[in-house]
TORGUNU-334620 format. One record per residue (C-alpha): residue in three letters; z, y negated, x. Coordinates in steps of 0.02 Angstrom, whole numbers, padded with zeros to 5 digits, always signed. Layout:
REM TORGUNU-334620
alaZYX;...
//
This chain:
REM TORGUNU-334620
unk+06209-04418+05662;unk+06353-04322+05740;unk+06341-04171+05854;unk+06402-04062+05714;unk+06267-04128+05599;unk+06125-04098+05720;unk+06183-03924+05766;unk+06211-03887+05584;unk+06030-03928+05548;unk+05997-03785+05665;unk+05807-03774+05653;unk+05690-03900+05730;unk+05541-03942+05620;unk+05394-03831+05660;unk+05496-03705+05760;unk+05431-03527+05747;unk+05537-03376+05704;unk+05553-03326+05887;unk+05569-03500+05962;unk+05722-03556+06058;unk+05748-03704+05941;unk+05762-03583+05795;unk+05917-03495+05863;unk+06032-03642+05901;unk+06199-03592+05824;unk+06260-03683+05669;unk+06439-03727+05622;unk+06535-03572+05569;unk+06445-03455+05689;unk+06558-03332+05780;unk+06520-03311+05965;unk+06586-03131+05960;unk+06426-03083+05869;unk+06322-03112+06026;unk+06390-02972+06139;unk+06348-02834+06013;unk+06172-02905+05999;unk+06157-02890+06188;unk+06231-02715+06184;unk+06104-02660+06053;unk+05965-02697+06176;unk+06052-02633+06333;unk+06105-02468+06255;unk+05922-02435+06213;unk+05842-02482+06379;unk+05985-02395+06471;unk+05901-02229+06427;unk+05799-02262+06585;unk+05945-02183+06680;unk+05932-02027+06571;unk+05745-01998+06575;unk+05765-01851+06694;unk+05817-01749+06541;unk+05630-01737+06503;unk+05572-01678+06675;unk+05603-01490+06659;unk+05532-01475+06481;unk+05380-01577+06533;unk+05354-01465+06685;unk+05322-01325+06558;unk+05225-01425+06428;unk+05074-01308+06444;unk+05156-01143+06486;unk+05302-01174+06364;unk+05412-01033+06429;unk+05361-01053+06612;unk+05262-01180+06711;unk+05075-01157+06728;unk+05074-01192+06914;unk+04921-01235+07020;unk+04951-01209+07206;unk+04820-01338+07259;unk+04888-01475+07145;unk+04911-01645+07229;unk+04988-01804+07162;unk+04816-01879+07134;unk+04749-01727+07041;unk+04911-01712+06941;unk+04873-01882+06863;unk+04717-01815+06776;unk+04736-01626+06761;unk+04736-01548+06588;unk+04753-01367+06645;unk+04903-01372+06761;unk+05083-01411+06721;unk+05158-01562+06809;unk+05287-01544+06946;unk+05456-01627+06931;unk+05413-01732+07084;unk+05257-01799+06995;unk+05359-01846+06842;unk+05498-01923+06948;unk+05384-02068+06995;unk+05413-02135+06820;unk+05595-02162+06868;unk+05541-02258+07023;unk+05420-02363+06920;unk+05560-02405+06798;unk+05666-02495+06925;unk+05527-02570+07030;unk+05448-02646+06874;unk+05620-02697+06808;unk+05654-02801+06963;unk+05478-02872+06973;unk+05463-02918+06789;unk+05636-02997+06789;unk+05587-03101+06939;unk+05416-03151+06871;unk+05466-03193+06692;unk+05645-03252+06717;unk+05591-03434+06712;unk+05490-03403+06554;unk+05644-03326+06473;unk+05746-03483+06508;unk+05612-03589+06423;unk+05581-03482+06268;unk+05757-03414+06241;unk+05832-03239+06224;unk+05761-03197+06052;unk+05579-03203+06106;unk+05621-03111+06268;unk+05715-02977+06171;unk+05570-02960+06049;unk+05443-02936+06190;unk+05562-02816+06277;unk+05572-02708+06119;unk+05383-02706+06101;unk+05358-02658+06284;unk+05497-02528+06298;unk+05464-02442+06132;unk+05275-02465+06142;unk+05277-02393+06317;unk+05370-02238+06256;unk+05239-02217+06118;unk+05100-02228+06247;unk+05193-02097+06349;unk+05199-01987+06193;unk+05008-01997+06185;unk+05006-01950+06370;unk+05109-01794+06332;unk+04998-01747+06183;unk+04838-01764+06287;unk+04921-01700+06447;unk+04875-01856+06546;unk+05007-01902+06674;unk+04926-02068+06716;unk+04952-02119+06535;unk+05137-02075+06548;unk+05152-02177+06707;unk+05065-02324+06624;unk+05163-02313+06461;unk+05341-02269+06508;unk+05337-02326+06690;unk+05236-02488+06690;unk+05241-02555+06512;unk+05415-02485+06483;unk+05473-02551+06652;unk+05420-02727+06603;unk+05520-02707+06443;unk+05670-02652+06547;unk+05666-02809+06653;unk+05651-02929+06506;unk+05782-02836+06405;unk+05903-02825+06550;unk+05908-03012+06585;unk+05884-03073+06406;unk+06070-03097+06367;unk+06136-03150+06538;unk+06128-03340+06533;unk+06162-03339+06345;unk+06326-03244+06363;unk+06382-03349+06511;unk+06355-03506+06407;unk+06448-03432+06258;unk+06595-03375+06366;unk+06619-03506+06503;unk+06803-03460+06497;unk+06767-03273+06528;unk+06603-03263+06620;unk+06635-03095+06703;unk+06700-03011+06546;unk+06552-03073+06443;unk+06416-03009+06559;unk+06518-02850+06588;unk+06516-02812+06402;unk+06326-02820+06393;unk+06280-02740+06558;unk+06404-02601+06520;unk+06278-02550+06388;unk+06141-02520+06516;unk+06253-02396+06606;unk+06299-02313+06441;unk+06124-02296+06370;unk+06094-02127+06451;unk+06258-02058+06381;unk+06188-02083+06207;unk+06002-02057+06242;unk+06011-01899+06348;unk+06108-01791+06223;unk+06007-01865+06080;unk+05846-01819+06171;unk+05910-01641+06199;unk+05955-01627+06014;unk+05783-01690+05960;unk+05687-01580+06083;unk+05779-01426+06021;unk+05737-01478+05842;unk+05552-01505+05875;unk+05526-01361+05997;unk+05404-01226+05938;unk+05304-01084+06013;unk+05166-01207+06056;unk+05264-01364+06098;unk+05415-01411+06204;unk+05453-01550+06078;unk+05443-01696+06199;unk+05307-01803+06121;unk+05391-01792+05950;unk+05556-01841+06030;unk+05473-01991+06112;unk+05406-02050+05944;unk+05573-02034+05854;unk+05672-02117+05994;unk+05545-02259+06005;unk+05567-02295+05820;unk+05757-02288+05829;unk+05760-02399+05983;unk+05640-02524+05905;unk+05754-02547+05754;unk+05909-02572+05863;unk+05823-02688+05986;unk+05750-02796+05849;unk+05924-02809+05773;unk+05988-02866+05942;unk+05847-02990+05971;unk+05868-03071+05801;unk+06057-03072+05823;unk+06046-03187+05974;unk+06105-03366+05956;unk+06124-03501+06087;unk+06255-03639+06087;unk+06199-03820+06070;unk+06206-03926+06227;unk+06381-03991+06258;unk+06464-03846+06166;unk+06624-03773+06233;unk+06756-03658+06158;unk+06881-03749+06049;unk+07031-03805+06150;unk+06953-03756+06317;unk+06912-03874+06458;unk+06832-03825+06621;unk+06968-03809+06755;unk+06956-03951+06878;unk+06926-03889+07055;unk+07012-03724+07019;unk+06903-03646+07152;unk+06777-03719+07273;unk+06672-03563+07238;unk+06640-03616+07057;unk+06524-03764+07031;unk+06507-03870+06876;unk+06333-03928+06930;unk+06164-03842+06918;unk+06029-03787+07041;unk+05848-03787+06984;unk+05756-03620+06983;unk+05627-03689+07105;unk+05763-03719+07235;unk+05880-03570+07216;unk+05780-03452+07327;unk+05772-03586+07463;unk+05959-03574+07494;unk+06038-03450+07614;unk+06170-03413+07480;unk+06035-03334+07369;unk+05981-03215+07507;unk+06159-03175+07557;unk+06199-03127+07377;unk+06033-03033+07371;unk+06091-02931+07521;unk+06263-02906+07443;unk+06187-02830+07286;unk+06054-02730+07377;unk+06177-02647+07497;unk+06306-02610+07362;unk+06174-02534+07248;unk+06084-02439+07388;unk+06244-02345+07430;unk+06288-02308+07249;unk+06116-02262+07183;unk+06086-02142+07327;unk+06242-02043+07280;unk+06204-02054+07094;unk+06035-01972+07120;unk+06110-01830+07224;unk+06276-01806+07131;unk+06234-01636+07056;unk+06165-01546+07211;unk+06298-01627+07321;unk+06442-01555+07219;unk+06358-01384+07209;unk+06322-01372+07395;unk+06491-01438+07452;unk+06607-01338+07338;unk+06491-01193+07293;unk+06590-01039+07239;unk+06755-01132+07224;unk+06686-01212+07066;unk+06691-01042+06980;unk+06845-00967+07061;unk+06760-00897+07217;unk+06826-01010+07356;unk+06761-00902+07499;unk+06582-00892+07436;unk+06459-01019+07506;unk+06312-01090+07411;unk+06185-00976+07496;unk+06283-00821+07445;unk+06284-00860+07259;unk+06168-00762+07145;unk+06055-00843+07016;unk+06181-00827+06874;unk+06321-00903+06977;unk+06208-01046+07031;unk+06167-01078+06849;unk+06353-01086+06809;unk+06393-01211+06946;unk+06241-01314+06897;unk+06317-01335+06724;unk+06482-01390+06802;unk+06389-01511+06917;unk+06304-01586+06764;unk+06479-01623+06699;unk+06517-01709+06864;unk+06362-01819+06844;unk+06418-01861+06667;unk+06592-01906+06728;unk+06516-02022+06858;unk+06420-02106+06717;unk+06585-02141+06628;unk+06655-02221+06785;unk+06493-02319+06803;unk+06512-02387+06626;unk+06698-02421+06635;unk+06678-02507+06803;unk+06553-02629+06731;unk+06681-02697+06609;unk+06839-02675+06716;unk+06778-02754+06877;unk+06682-02894+06791;unk+06837-02939+06689;unk+06947-02929+06844;unk+06829-03047+06934;unk+06879-03182+06809;unk+07055-03169+06881;unk+07027-03142+07068;unk+06855-03222+07091;unk+06684-03149+07118;unk+06686-03155+07308;unk+06854-03065+07316;unk+06790-02934+07193;unk+06646-02894+07309;unk+06764-02890+07458;unk+06859-02757+07361;unk+06699-02659+07328;unk+06651-02656+07510;unk+06821-02625+07590;unk+06874-02492+07466;unk+06700-02416+07469;unk+06699-02402+07659;unk+06867-02314+07655;unk+06813-02192+07518;unk+06644-02150+07597;unk+06726-02124+07766;unk+06860-02012+07687;unk+06737-01909+07584;unk+06692-01785+07724;unk+06878-01752+07754;unk+06910-01724+07569;unk+06762-01605+07564;unk+06825-01507+07717;unk+06996-01495+07635;unk+06914-01423+07479;unk+07011-01548+07374;unk+06899-01556+07222;unk+07007-01675+07120;unk+07021-01808+07257;unk+06836-01790+07298;unk+06785-01818+07118;unk+06907-01964+07100;unk+06840-02045+07258;unk+06662-02041+07196;unk+06716-02095+07023;unk+06790-02253+07099;unk+06634-02278+07206;unk+06523-02267+07051;unk+06638-02385+06955;unk+06606-02514+07092;unk+06420-02478+07086;unk+06420-02522+06901;unk+06543-02664+06929;unk+06425-02741+07055;unk+06288-02757+06924;unk+06405-02833+06796;unk+06487-02956+06916;unk+06330-03024+06998;unk+06273-03138+06853;unk+06442-03225+06851;unk+06436-03239+07042;unk+06267-03327+07027;unk+06333-03442+06889;unk+06479-03489+07000;unk+06366-03535+07146;unk+06209-03602+07060;unk+06273-03661+06890;unk+06221-03598+06719;unk+06062-03695+06680;unk+05944-03569+06762;unk+06061-03424+06793;unk+05957-03301+06690;unk+05800-03338+06790;unk+05892-03337+06956;unk+05970-03171+06908;unk+05796-03106+06869;unk+05736-03149+07043;unk+05890-03073+07120;unk+05852-02908+07035;unk+05716-02879+07163;unk+05866-02821+07265;unk+05888-02681+07137;unk+05705-02634+07151;unk+05725-02624+07340;unk+05887-02526+07328;unk+05807-02405+07206;unk+05690-02353+07347;unk+05805-02372+07498;unk+05959-02281+07431;unk+05878-02118+07374;unk+05762-02114+07526;unk+05909-02131+07646;unk+06012-01996+07560;unk+05868-01876+07530;unk+05789-01890+07702;unk+05952-01872+07796;unk+05987-01715+07696;unk+05814-01645+07734;unk+05836-01687+07919;unk+06003-01595+07920;unk+05927-01442+07838;unk+05782-01444+07963;unk+05911-01449+08103;unk+05987-01289+08036;unk+06139-01359+07944;unk+06186-01241+07803;unk+06228-01307+07628;unk+06409-01364+07632;unk+06517-01515+07678;unk+06429-01539+07847;unk+06264-01568+07758;unk+06325-01736+07692;unk+06444-01795+07828;unk+06317-01904+07918;unk+06256-01974+07752;unk+06431-02032+07703;unk+06455-02124+07868;unk+06285-02209+07854;unk+06324-02266+07676;unk+06491-02334+07739;unk+06392-02430+07870;unk+06280-02505+07736;unk+06435-02566+07644;unk+06499-02642+07806;unk+06339-02745+07816;unk+06367-02799+07636;unk+06544-02852+07680;unk+06476-02965+07818;unk+06346-03041+07701;unk+06479-03077+07570;unk+06589-03157+07703;unk+06458-03290+07737;unk+06433-03342+07554;unk+06491-03523+07541;unk+06479-03661+07409;unk+06313-03752+07408;unk+06286-03923+07482;unk+06264-04066+07357;unk+06080-04087+07403;unk+06036-03928+07307;unk+06105-03984+07139;unk+06007-04072+07002;unk+06056-04246+06946;unk+06138-04271+06777;unk+05980-04355+06714;unk+05874-04206+06764;unk+05993-04085+06677;unk+05991-04193+06520;unk+05801-04196+06515;unk+05795-04007+06528;unk+05916-03993+06383;unk+05824-04120+06276;unk+05752-03989+06158;unk+05927-03942+06103;unk+05969-04048+05951;unk+06141-04096+06015;unk+06080-04149+06186;unk+06060-04331+06138;unk+06221-04340+06041;unk+06327-04365+06195;unk+06495-04289+06145;unk+06547-04113+06191;unk+06659-03997+06095;unk+06659-03843+05986;unk+06564-03927+05841;unk+06641-03797+05725;unk+06548-03659+05818;unk+06621-03506+05902;unk+06777-03492+05795;unk+06834-03340+05698;unk+06880-03217+05833;unk+06858-03035+05787;unk+06826-03058+05600;unk+06750-02934+05476;unk+06571-02981+05517;unk+06602-02960+05702;unk+06689-02792+05669;unk+06534-02727+05579;unk+06420-02785+05720;unk+06530-02702+05850;unk+06538-02541+05747;unk+06348-02529+05744;unk+06343-02519+05935;unk+06517-02446+05962;unk+06498-02288+05858;unk+06345-02224+05954;unk+06432-02268+06118;unk+06590-02173+06069;unk+06483-02023+06019;unk+06403-02027+06192;unk+06574-02034+06276;unk+06636-01887+06171;unk+06484-01780+06214;unk+06501-01823+06399;unk+06687-01783+06403;unk+06653-01614+06324;unk+06527-01576+06460;unk+06648-01626+06599;unk+06789-01511+06541;unk+06711-01366+06635;unk+06732-01461+06798;unk+06920-01438+06796;unk+06932-01308+06659;
//
């Protein structure tokens, strides 16, 4: 039986609907259908970035028009109170749980994902993310914060981790000729999820809001249902190529770069190499610097430029009245939205560029350019040059997003593709770490400056910018020491073949396209891309409208 025949059979006898063997691509399948499937999942779980849209309404869920505050409320009592409104700080722990659980679940279940395939992982991700939101809705209805933490934070966080890594190794295998571009397309969706979800949530909350309800639990239910439909479509849209598949007419470049291996490292050995921990440090330091700024973007712009945002260049932040502060807060929200666009665009741009200049050189660019921009930020703030300041941080956030999108291809280059999804999952513990380190560094330095008597303005963030530049300098050093692995770390050909034995084409011997992956951007692919592209374009349009006030 030929390779084409075995792959054409497609389904191994006894394979379940979610099993890996069930989703081996058959002749005629178009590989351009896989990225929209990944995007369908990432655009849904990417709402994790936009969950702060619920904090203020939830802080008034009992009082409706104003918070029912309890002066003696502690974090522990907030978890179980039914008579006091929650504080934003209490709710913000859900955001922390998101990214801690994302990194931990990706690390714990990354190996399982490689065994069972992306469809089952995507299915479980949808159940956890959407089920967690439904549990959180019950928490809002019963006013139990612990239930919100458990539902959205813990259960939803597990769904985030599985959904985030579900397409990584699959896309790299489908696009060996464009590894960076492929992962960039999918991971771009995670950065764009909030652009769709946040305005949708606002629209739904305004629809469901009444004299007795802020409309949050109803919004949770509707969004959970919508997300479940999209994520299931993505999970069942996944296909994997048969062993030995490669794009028609493409052959792996021979020794094009010593930084790209054609061999494979086993999951059990990857974390034993110094290269893994160097790349871990590279990601952690790049993300720590970016995520710290992302979390403080709105207050930073308000406190630095203050009255100049509304045509009062000589009025500092402390001198603004309540109405003026509300006006600049709206403009600062536009700034945060603009940074999100740079974050999204950077994921695709930098990951695609890395296919041309290499992953290591891409990270060198991130760190060198980032150091220059962070170091220049205080000067731009002192000059009052709003346009250059915004552009500088736009570029910084593009490299923050680009770092996420480039790292899977970097891992594939160093460790091979056999276990890249699981290795990527373990590496995401760097993200969990950065999610704590970055905001803590930025927030605590700011508080220390305020305690020292520094007034809101450019000086309040000068020290922070230099410290973040120093973090990037450490990342630059870590990236410098990343080298190709020694031969002792790679699996033998026999071991690789035995791991691939479940794939029907593994025993056939020949490699080639097997009639799979052809078609380019045909009508079916256009429909699949429209399903995810139209919501994304709507999110971009809404965000651009909100940013017009920044320079209007």
